[in-house]
N, C-alpha and C positions, 0 to 999 in steps of 0.2 A: 504494500500500500504506500502510495506517495504521501509524504508528510507535509503539513503546513509549516510555515516559518515558526520556529521554536524560540520564543523570546525569554522564557523562564523554564526551569525544571524543578519539579517537586518529587520527593520520594513518597511513593504510595506502596502499601503492601497489597499484593494480589489476593483476591478471593476466588475460590473455585466457582465456575459458572455451571448452570444446569446443562444437561445434555439431551439431545435427541439422537437416536440410533439410525444409522444407514447401513444397508446390507449389500455385500458384494459376493457373488459366487466365484469360487476358484475352480475352474473347469479345465478340461484338456483341450488346448493349451492356451487359455485366455482367462482374463478377469472380466466378469460381467456384472455391471457395466464397467467399461474400461476407463471412463472419465466421469467422475461425480463432483458435484459442487455441494459443500456443506457449510454450516455456519460455525464460526469460532466457538469452541466449547463442546461441539458435537462429538459423537463417537462413531467409528466405522467398525462393523463386524463382518469378518470374512468367514464364509462357510465352504468347506471343501466338498465338491460334488463330483469331481472327475475320478478316473481310475488311477492316474499316475500321482506320484508324490510331488508336491510343490511347496513354495514358501511365499509369504508376503514380506518383502524386505525393502525398507526405505533406502533410497540412494544416499550415499554418504554426504555429510556436510550440510544437511538441510535443517530447518528449524524444528522438524519433527523426526524422530528416529525410532524405528521399531524393527523387529525381526521375529517372525513367528516360528522360525526353524522349519526344516523340511518335514512336512507331515502329510497324511493321506486322507482319503475319503472319510467323511463324518466329523472331521476336526473343525473346531471353531476357534477363532482368534479375534480379539478386539483391541482397538487403540483409541485413546481419548486425545482429541486435537485441542490443546490448550495453550499453545505457544504463539498465538497470533495468526494473522492472515497470510495468504500466499499460496502458490502452486507447489505441491509436494509430489514428486515422482517416486514410484516404487516398482519392483520387479520380482520375478521368481528366480531365486539364486541358481537352481539347476538348469533353467531354460531361458534365462535372460542375462543381461550384463549391465553392470554399473560402469558408465563411460566416464565418470568424473564430472565435477561441476554441477551435480544434480541431474545429469542426463542419463537416460537408460535406453536399452534396446531389447529386442526379443520379446519374450512374454513380460509385458510391462503395462502399467496403467498410471493414473494420476488422481489426486484429490485436491480440489481447489477450495481453499478455506476463505470465506468472506465474512464481513461483519454482519451483525443482526440489524434488521431494519426497524424493528418495533411493531411490524405487522405480524400477528400471531394466529396460526391455526390452533384454536383452543380445544376444539372437539371434532372428532371424525367418526362417522358411523359407516362401516363397510358392510355390515351384516345385520340388516333389520330382521327382527324375529318374524316368522311367518304369521300373517294375519294382523300385523301392526300397521296402523296408518300414521306413520311418523310425520308426514308433511301435512296432515290434517285436511286433506281434500276429499275425504270420504271413501278413498280407494286404497286398500292395502296392496302395495306392490314393492317387492324386494329390490327392484331396480330404481324406481322413482323415489323411494323413501331413503336411499343413501344420502348422506349430507356431509358437508364440510362447513364448520363455523369459524369465521375469521373475525378477529377483534383488533382495532387500532389501539395499541397500548401506549402510543406516544402522546405528547401534549399538543400536537398540531394536526390539522386536517391532512388526510392521506388520500390522494387521488390515484385510484387503481384502474382508471379507464385504460383499456387496451392490455392490461395485465392478463396473464393466463394461469390456469390451474392444470397441471399435468400429473399423471402417475407414471409408474415404471414403463407403461406400454405406449401411451399416447397423450396428446393434449386433449383435455376434456371440456374446458370452458374458457371463454374469453369475456372479460368484463366489458359491458358496453360503455359508450361515451357517457360522461357525467356521473360515473360511479365514484362517489367521494365518501369517505368515512371520516366523520368528525372524531375528536378525541373521545375515547371510551365507547364509541359506537361499534356495532357489529353487522356483519352480513352473513347470511346462511345460504349456501348453494346446494340445492337438492338435485338429485339425478334427473328428475322429471316431475310430471304432474302439475297441479295448480296449488301451490302452498297457500293455506288459508290461516292467517294468524291475526284476524281483525275482529274476532268475536262471533263470526257467522259460520264457523266450521261445523259440519254435521257430527263431528267426533266429540265425544265427551271426555277424551283422555286428558289427563292433568296438564300436559304440555301444550295442548291446543287452546291457548288463551289469547286474549287480545293484547298483543305486544305493542309497545309505543314506537314512535318514529325513530328511536335510536337503533332499531334493528331493521335491516333490509332483507328481502328474500329474492332470490333468482333461481332459475333452473339451468342445468348444464346446456350450453349452446350446442354441444356435440350430440345431444340426445341422451347421454347418460354419463355418470362419473366413472363407472367401470371399476370400482375399487375391489381389489382382490382380497377375499376373506382370509387367505392363508399367509398374507404378507404383502406389503406394498410400500412405496415411498411417494408421498404426495408433495409437490412443489408449487410455489407461487413465484412467478417472475414477471418483471415488467416486459414491455414489448421488445426491448433491446436485449433481453436475456438476463438482466440484473436480478439476482436471487433475492426474494423478499423473505421467504420462510420455507421450511421443510417439515414434514411430519412422517416419520418412518415407524412401521410396526411389523410384527411378525404374526404367528398363528393366533395370537390373542385377538386379532381382528375378527375372527370367526366365532365369537362368543355370544352372538345375538344381543349385543349391547355396544354402545359407543366407547371410544377411548378418549380420555380427557387428561390434560396436564394437571398434575397434583403437586404443589398448589396451582390453582388456575391462574391464568393471565401471566404466567412465567414459563419460559421454555424449559422443558424437562422431558424425561422419559415418559411417554403416555402410559396411563394406567386405566384399568377397567372402570367405567362410570360407577359401578356399584360400590367401589371402594371410597367414592366421594359422597354418595347419597344412596337412598333406597331405590331410586328410579334407574332406568336403563339408558336414558338419553335426555337431553334438555336443550333442543335447538333454540338459539336466541337468548338463552338464559344461563346463569351459572348452574353448576350441578345441583345446588340446593334449591333451585327454582327462583332465586332472586335475580334482579337486574344487574347488569354490569355497572361497576362503580365508576362515576365520572371523576376525572382528575380534580384535585382540590384547587380552590382559588389561591392565588399568590403570584409570585414573580413568574413572568412568562417569557420564554425565548421566542420572540415574535417572528424573526425572519433572518435569513442570510441572502443578501441580494447583491449582484445578480447570480451568484453561485457559478461564476465562470473563472477558471484558473487563468493566471497570467495577467490579471488586472485587479484593481482595488475592489474589495467587497465590503459591504456594510453589514455588521453584526448588530442587531437591534434587540434589546431586552427591555421589557416594560413591567410596570407595576411592582418594582422592587422597592427596598427601603431607600429613603432619600439620603444623599451624601454618604454613600457607603461604597467601599471598594468592591467592584464586581470582578470576580476571578473567572476567566474563560478557560475551559478545559476541552480537550478532544481525545478521542480514542477510537478503537475499531471493534469494541465488544461491549454490548449492553449488559448490565447486571448490577447488583448491589455492591457498593464500595464505600468503606468507611472514610470519613474525613481524615486527612493526613495529620500526623503529629498529635493525635489525641484531641483535636479540636471537635467541638460540637458532638459530644457523645450521644449515640442513638440516632443521629441524622446521617442519612446515606446519600452518596452521589449515585447517579444512574449509569456511570461508565466505569467498566473494570480497567484498572491499570492506566488511568488517564494521564495526559501531559498538559501542564499549564502553559498557555501560549500568550496570555495577556492579562493585565489587571488595570481596570479603568474605574475612576470614581463616577458613581451615578449622580444625576443632577437632582435638583430640589424636588422634582416630581417622581423620583424613583426610576427614571428611564436612563439607560446606558446605551451609547452608540459608539461602536468601535469600527474604524476604517482600517483595513489591512490588505496589503497586496498578497494574494494567494499565488504561490509559485506556479509557473506553467506546467511543471512536472506533476502537479496534482490533478491534471486533467484526467477524468475517468475514475478518480478515486472516490470512494464513499466514506464519509467521515461522520462520526457521531460527536455533536458539540453540545455543551451545557454550560450554564453560568451558576456560580455559587457565591454566597454572601457570608463570609466568616463573621462579620460583625453582628449578624442576626441569626446565623445558623439556618438560613433558608437556601433552597436550591430551585432552579427552574426545571421545566420539562427538558427532555433530551430531543434535539433536532437532528435527524439523519439526512444528510445531503450528499448527492453525487455531483461533483464539480464537472462542468462541461469543459 
């Protein structure tokens, strides 16, 4: 990842981030898929399905190092990617080669690690129970009633127009124009049918209630979501291929109930819905049936404009404390992070392992404006930015921006 101009440096202790799991088959003589994109903090699990013995071995000198050893059919090996973003190449030691400088040949593959966007697939249902009308349209259909629930966990509006939902097999849905999620709002994509969540559903099931305007509903533009009950990896990416979120699961997806992050609204290994509540799914709601929580009022990171590398950009923060130092930080991984040096006990930043790049005094109205030239080398980089106020122990929302 290209870095912004670093004006200051602070020491922060890293905290472990939650993980989602991605699956790769080790076959004769290939890794399937051969190129995957994951989010910083995720885990990859390799499963040996071929007849020959193989290894999964990282090329030397990279930020992530692992070696499964040479093993055979039925073996499983996993690695947590926690050392930041970047492309990691790996190979099979008996049937591939490490060419040096991170390059490989022969039986080889790659893992591209990218930062989290704050757009979260909170709940996924791949296997509706027979006879269940999950989309509340009066018809029980195990294809139409599959769903993916997506929540904007950032503090800014998130325009997902043109973004796509794909699984291991194909692209399943393209979000139409003007699909915008406000902070704390959600969208549920069903496989098909006519979702009814306005109080007129013929179904009396507990989840078929009148949900407010913070939740949108769409159906898969391809005609179905096609989620595999025995395991799949669902991804959301923008029209240019920038990864927003992933949701990987195994055979637990075939348990006649949804999978949900526990705790919810944070990336982690998906769990069965019944571990979070007595119900088997909760489209458009938290597992306990309550609404998604809106971000609290307070200092807001309003904008980064024009978000173009190689020229001056304006970083604008509003509604903060008056005449207080505003500390600007950035990083490439979202997650809970304690204030440095024991400041503000119990108050957490939203960026793991951040770097401080500026400190500016807010004005009498609590607004802070920073003008900074972003290096041309940052073009194409996605950066998470936040502001903090040590004088009052307040923090803003995190803004995730890709610089053009």
